[in-house]
C-alpha positions in Angstrom: 42.6 144.5 191.7 43.6 145.1 188.1 41.5 147.6 186.2 38.7 146.2 184.1 37.8 147.8 180.7 34.3 149.1 180.2 32.3 146.7 178.1 31.3 149.3 175.6 34.2 151.6 176.0 36.7 152.2 173.2 40.3 151.3 173.8 42.4 153.1 171.4 45.9 151.7 170.8 48.7 152.0 168.5 47.3 149.1 166.4 43.6 149.6 166.3 40.3 150.6 167.8 38.1 148.2 169.7 34.4 149.1 169.5 31.7 146.9 171.0 28.3 146.8 169.5 25.4 149.1 170.6 22.0 149.5 169.0 22.3 153.3 168.7 24.8 155.4 166.8 26.9 158.0 168.6 25.1 161.2 169.4 26.1 164.6 170.6 26.4 165.6 174.1 23.3 167.8 174.0 21.2 164.6 174.3 22.7 164.0 177.7 22.5 167.6 179.1 20.7 167.5 182.5 17.5 169.5 183.0 17.8 173.2 184.0 18.7 173.7 187.7 19.7 170.0 188.1 23.0 169.6 189.7 25.5 168.4 187.1 27.3 165.2 188.3 31.1 165.5 188.9 33.9 163.4 190.0 34.7 163.4 193.7 38.5 163.6 193.1 40.4 163.7 189.8 44.2 163.8 188.9 45.4 165.0 185.6 49.1 164.6 184.5 50.9 165.1 181.2 52.3 161.8 179.8 55.7 162.2 178.3 56.6 158.5 177.8 56.4 158.6 174.0 54.4 155.5 174.0 52.1 155.4 171.0 49.4 153.3 172.9 46.4 154.9 174.7 43.7 153.4 176.8 40.5 154.3 178.6 38.7 152.2 181.1 36.7 152.0 184.4 38.4 150.3 187.3 36.0 149.2 190.0 34.7 151.7 192.6 33.3 154.3 190.4 36.6 155.2 188.8 37.6 156.4 185.4 41.1 156.2 183.9 42.7 157.4 180.7 46.3 156.7 179.9 48.4 158.6 177.3 45.3 160.1 175.7 45.4 163.3 173.6 42.8 165.9 174.6 41.0 165.7 171.2 40.4 162.0 171.8 39.1 162.8 175.4 36.7 165.4 174.1 35.4 162.8 171.4 34.7 160.4 174.2 33.1 163.0 176.5 30.8 164.4 173.7 29.8 161.0 172.3 27.5 158.4 173.7 27.4 155.4 173.8 30.6 155.4 171.8 33.2 158.2 171.1 32.7 160.5 168.2 35.3 160.2 165.4 38.1 162.7 166.0 37.2 164.4 162.6 33.9 165.5 164.2 35.8 167.6 166.8 36.5 170.8 165.0 39.1 173.6 166.0 41.5 173.8 168.9 45.3 174.4 169.3 47.8 171.9 167.9 48.7 170.7 171.4 45.3 169.0 171.8 46.5 166.4 169.3 50.3 166.3 170.3 50.1 166.4 174.0 49.1 163.3 176.0 47.5 163.1 179.4 46.9 160.5 182.1 43.6 161.0 184.1 42.6 159.1 187.2 39.2 160.1 188.6 36.7 158.7 191.2 33.0 159.2 191.6 31.3 159.0 195.0 29.4 155.9 194.0 29.8 153.0 191.4 28.6 153.8 187.9 25.4 152.3 186.9 25.5 150.8 183.4 23.6 152.6 180.6 21.1 150.9 178.4 23.5 150.6 175.4 26.8 151.4 177.0 28.6 153.1 179.9 26.7 155.1 182.5 25.5 158.5 181.1 26.9 159.9 184.4 30.3 158.9 183.4 30.1 161.0 180.1 28.6 164.0 182.1 31.3 163.8 184.7 34.1 163.7 182.1 32.6 166.7 180.3 32.4 168.6 183.6 36.0 167.7 184.3 37.3 168.9 180.9 35.4 172.2 181.4 36.9 172.7 185.0 40.5 171.6 184.4 41.0 172.4 180.7 38.6 175.4 180.6 36.9 173.7 177.7 34.1 175.7 176.0 32.5 174.0 173.0 29.2 174.0 171.1 27.3 171.7 168.7 26.5 172.6 165.1 25.8 171.1 161.8 28.1 171.6 158.8 27.9 170.6 155.2 30.9 168.2 154.8 32.1 165.4 152.5 30.5 162.2 153.4 30.5 158.7 152.1 27.3 156.7 151.3 27.7 153.0 151.9 26.0 151.2 149.1 25.8 147.8 147.3 28.6 147.4 144.8 27.0 144.8 142.6 24.1 145.4 140.3 22.2 142.5 141.7 22.7 143.8 145.3 24.4 140.6 146.3 26.7 140.7 149.4 30.3 139.6 149.0 31.6 136.3 150.6 32.8 137.9 153.8 29.5 139.5 154.6 27.1 137.0 156.1 23.8 137.1 157.9 23.9 136.5 161.8 21.3 134.8 163.9 22.9 135.8 167.2 20.5 137.7 169.5 22.8 140.3 170.9 20.1 142.3 172.7 19.2 139.1 174.8 22.9 138.5 175.6 23.3 142.2 176.7 20.2 142.0 178.8 21.5 138.8 180.5 24.8 140.5 181.3 23.1 143.5 182.8 21.2 141.1 184.9 24.5 139.7 186.3 25.5 137.3 183.6 29.1 136.7 182.8 30.8 139.0 180.3 32.1 137.5 177.0 35.8 136.5 176.9 38.0 138.8 175.0 38.5 137.7 171.4 41.9 136.0 170.5 44.0 137.6 167.9 42.2 137.3 164.5 39.0 136.0 166.2 35.6 137.6 165.6 33.7 139.0 168.5 30.3 137.4 169.2 28.6 140.8 169.4 30.6 143.8 168.3 33.3 145.0 166.2 37.1 145.3 166.1 38.8 147.7 163.7 42.5 147.4 163.6 45.4 148.1 161.2 44.5 146.1 158.0 41.6 144.2 159.5 37.9 144.6 160.5 36.0 141.8 162.2 32.4 142.1 163.4 29.9 139.8 164.9 26.1 140.4 164.6 26.2 144.1 163.8 24.0 146.3 161.6 25.2 148.1 158.6 24.7 151.4 160.4 27.1 150.2 163.1 29.6 149.1 160.5 29.3 152.4 158.9 30.3 154.1 162.2 33.5 152.0 162.4 34.3 152.7 158.7 33.9 156.5 159.4 36.9 156.2 161.7 39.0 154.5 159.1 38.2 157.0 156.3 37.8 160.2 158.4 34.4 160.9 157.0 30.9 160.3 158.1 29.5 157.1 156.5 25.8 156.9 155.9 24.3 153.4 155.4 22.4 153.3 152.1 22.8 149.5 151.5 19.2 148.7 152.2 20.4 145.6 154.1 18.4 144.8 157.2 19.3 142.8 160.2 22.7 141.8 161.8 25.8 140.5 159.9 29.1 138.9 160.5 32.0 140.6 158.7 35.6 139.7 158.0 37.5 142.4 156.1 41.3 142.4 155.4 43.1 145.3 153.6 46.4 147.1 153.3 46.5 150.5 155.0 47.8 153.4 152.9 50.8 153.8 155.5 51.1 150.6 157.5 53.0 151.1 160.7 56.2 149.2 161.4 57.5 148.7 164.9 60.4 151.0 165.7 63.7 149.4 164.7 62.1 146.6 162.8 64.0 145.7 159.6 62.3 146.7 156.3 62.0 143.2 155.1 60.2 141.9 158.3 56.5 141.4 157.9 54.2 144.0 159.4 52.2 142.4 162.1 49.2 143.9 164.0 46.8 142.2 166.4 48.5 138.8 165.7 47.9 139.0 162.0 50.5 139.7 159.2 49.6 142.6 156.9 50.2 141.9 153.2 52.0 145.0 151.8 50.6 144.1 148.3 47.1 143.5 149.5 43.9 145.5 148.4 43.2 148.9 149.6 40.2 149.4 152.0 38.0 150.7 149.1 39.0 147.7 147.0 38.6 145.2 149.8 35.1 146.5 150.6 34.0 145.7 147.0 35.7 142.3 146.6 35.1 140.9 150.1 31.8 142.5 151.2 30.1 143.6 148.0 30.0 147.1 149.2 31.4 150.4 148.1 31.8 154.0 149.4 30.3 156.8 147.2 31.6 160.3 147.8 28.8 162.8 148.6 28.2 165.9 150.7 25.8 166.1 153.6 25.1 167.6 156.9 27.4 166.4 159.7 26.9 167.1 163.4 30.2 168.4 164.8 31.5 169.8 168.1 33.4 173.0 167.7 36.0 174.0 170.2 35.5 177.7 171.2 38.3 177.8 173.8 40.5 175.5 175.8 43.6 175.8 178.0 46.4 173.6 179.1 45.6 172.1 182.6 47.3 172.7 185.8 48.8 169.4 186.8 48.2 167.9 190.3 
């Protein structure tokens, strides 16, 4: 049977990041730490190998049978996944570590003794705990949480009348009811087609963000990955929204060997090299803007880590 992706997992690829909606923002691992003297859950078996294919794509998922797989993932991204719940932390909130945690890539195949039970707002908390234990055992990872005063962005209304832009529209979809039905055995939603908006959740790719029935806080979480800063929702907009945002990245990626006059295409959509920047597109299309500020940011600091022994 082919591996199935976790419904609320992030699949990071060379062309974007897929993030399904969840009511809560990512938190730090401390919230999932077991009670004293409780046995920490761990994978029954796990294999870790360095990936030297040079492929720019990377994936995480959970094939059936209590399994976890990661393909071509840098260690910093794995740490960001392990220390974030229900969605990975942005990489900029993982502080420190040697250069190889970004340059070296790893394949992980692990199996738990039982099938994972879905969490309330995402993957099973056991999965995060098991991955954290695996990183501590095989990479000798030691890390701690702390709060640091760092540059942040406040997401605010751009217009004096606080009117949203044309690509920011109220949504009446009840995602909580849909998620509850799926946890009760209902069918998962079909994957969105290129350029198609998700019913409940977000897709952030190169030059495009689409979202269905998400809060401004959830949208800010995705923006933080694009601007490499924590984004704090200060819009005052309540409820859920559908979003369609297109922009030109600062350095759009072109396929290896592609002629310079060939259009840049990502996720089935051509990128206009003369289009607006992300900051301009936010104002023109959504009626929002990012104000630079400073504020406390919860980060994970790497104290020590070692290259794993392959098996």
